[in-house]
C-alpha positions in Angstrom: 0.0 0.0 0.0 1.1 3.5 -0.6 2.3 5.3 2.6 0.0 8.3 2.0 -2.6 9.7 -0.4 0.0 11.2 -2.8 2.3 8.2 -2.6 5.5 10.1 -1.9 5.8 10.0 1.9 9.4 9.2 2.7 10.5 9.2 -1.0 14.0 10.6 -1.5 13.4 12.1 -4.9 9.8 13.4 -4.5 8.2 15.7 -1.9 5.1 14.5 -0.1 2.3 17.0 -0.5 0.1 15.5 2.2 -0.6 17.2 5.5 0.3 15.1 8.6 -3.4 14.8 9.4 -4.0 13.4 5.8 -1.2 10.8 6.3 -2.7 9.7 9.7 -6.2 9.5 8.2 -5.0 7.5 5.2 -3.2 5.0 7.5 -6.3 4.5 9.6 -8.2 3.3 6.5 -6.5 -0.1 6.9 -8.2 -1.8 9.7 -6.3 -3.0 12.8 -7.3 -6.6 12.4 -6.1 -6.6 8.8 -2.8 -5.0 9.7 -2.5 -7.5 12.6 -2.4 -10.3 10.0 0.8 -8.9 8.4 4.1 -10.3 9.7 6.5 -7.7 8.5 6.2 -4.0 7.6 9.0 -2.3 5.6 9.5 0.8 3.5 10.3 0.1 -0.1 11.5 3.0 -2.2 10.5 3.4 -5.9 12.9 1.9 -8.5 14.7 3.7 -11.2 13.8 2.8 -14.8 17.1 1.1 -15.3 16.4 -1.4 -12.5 13.0 -2.2 -14.0 14.2 -3.0 -17.5 17.9 -3.8 -17.1 19.5 -7.2 -16.6 19.3 -8.4 -13.1 22.6 -7.8 -11.2 23.2 -11.1 -9.4 26.4 -10.7 -7.5 28.2 -12.8 -4.9 26.3 -11.2 -2.1 22.9 -12.0 -3.7 24.0 -15.6 -4.2 25.1 -15.8 -0.5 21.7 -14.5 0.7 20.0 -17.0 -1.6 22.1 -19.9 -0.2 21.5 -18.7 3.4 17.7 -18.6 2.8 17.8 -22.1 1.4 19.7 -23.3 4.5 17.2 -21.7 6.8 14.3 -23.3 4.9 16.0 -26.7 5.2 16.3 -26.1 9.0 12.6 -25.3 9.1 11.7 -28.3 7.0 13.7 -30.6 9.2 12.3 -29.2 12.5 8.7 -29.4 11.3 8.9 -32.7 9.4 7.1 -34.6 12.1 4.3 -31.9 12.2 3.5 -32.2 8.5 4.6 -28.6 7.9 7.4 -27.0 5.9 8.0 -23.4 7.1 7.7 -21.5 10.3 4.8 -19.4 9.0 2.6 -22.5 9.0 3.0 -23.2 12.8 -0.1 -23.1 15.0 0.0 -21.7 18.6 0.7 -25.1 20.1 3.6 -25.7 17.7 4.9 -22.2 18.3 5.1 -23.0 22.0 6.9 -26.3 21.2 9.4 -24.9 18.6 9.9 -21.3 19.7 11.0 -21.4 23.4 12.4 -18.1 24.6 14.3 -16.9 27.7 12.8 -15.0 30.6 14.1 -11.6 29.3 12.5 -12.1 25.9 9.3 -13.3 27.6 9.2 -10.1 29.7 9.7 -7.9 26.6 6.8 -9.6 24.8 4.6 -9.5 28.0 5.1 -5.7 28.2 4.2 -5.4 24.5 1.0 -7.4 25.0 0.0 -5.8 28.2 0.5 -2.3 26.8 -1.8 -3.1 23.9 1.0 -2.8 21.3 0.8 -6.5 20.5 -2.3 -8.6 20.1 -2.4 -12.4 20.7 -2.2 -12.9 17.0 0.7 -10.4 16.8 2.5 -12.2 19.7 2.5 -15.5 17.7 3.6 -13.8 14.5 6.5 -12.2 16.3 7.6 -15.6 17.6 7.4 -17.1 14.1 9.4 -14.2 12.6 12.0 -14.5 15.5 12.3 -18.2 14.8 13.0 -17.5 11.2 15.6 -14.8 12.1 17.4 -17.4 14.3 17.2 -19.9 11.4 18.8 -17.4 9.0 21.6 -16.8 11.6 22.1 -20.6 11.9 21.1 -20.7 15.5 19.1 -23.4 17.3 17.7 -21.1 19.9 15.8 -17.8 19.6 17.8 -15.0 21.3 16.6 -11.6 22.6 18.1 -9.9 19.6 15.8 -12.0 17.3 12.7 -11.0 19.4 13.8 -7.3 19.2 14.3 -7.5 15.4 11.0 -9.3 14.9 9.2 -6.6 17.0 10.9 -3.9 14.9 9.2 -5.3 11.8 5.8 -4.8 13.4 6.2 -1.1 13.6 3.7 0.7 11.3 
């Protein structure tokens, strides 16, 4: 979705013409329950013409990321094999509890987010699944506080 009515909020090469109240009203159009079903929010800048029509620039870094994602997906597939699932996003709350244990500090951080109303029950489970994926991408067996913090940062709207 566009970030504002004119579509140029936070664009480096264009100035947004919307008043702050217009931006706020525009963002309220998307319902809370709908937004709560999204795992990750991120800004994506517009592309230049050359990027749209040019040959893809697949460099060593891109290949390394692709390989790392494949390894993480294999970790997920192995972990969830007995559950009949393939990826973390498919986990139900009981499976999240089983496969996404977190330490007391991480639990306290999430508790504060839930108790303050910043995180719903659905959002809580989504954060844990994203944190599990972040740990998988890092090649770690256990979810760490930094994974929870990063997953929470992706929920900011």
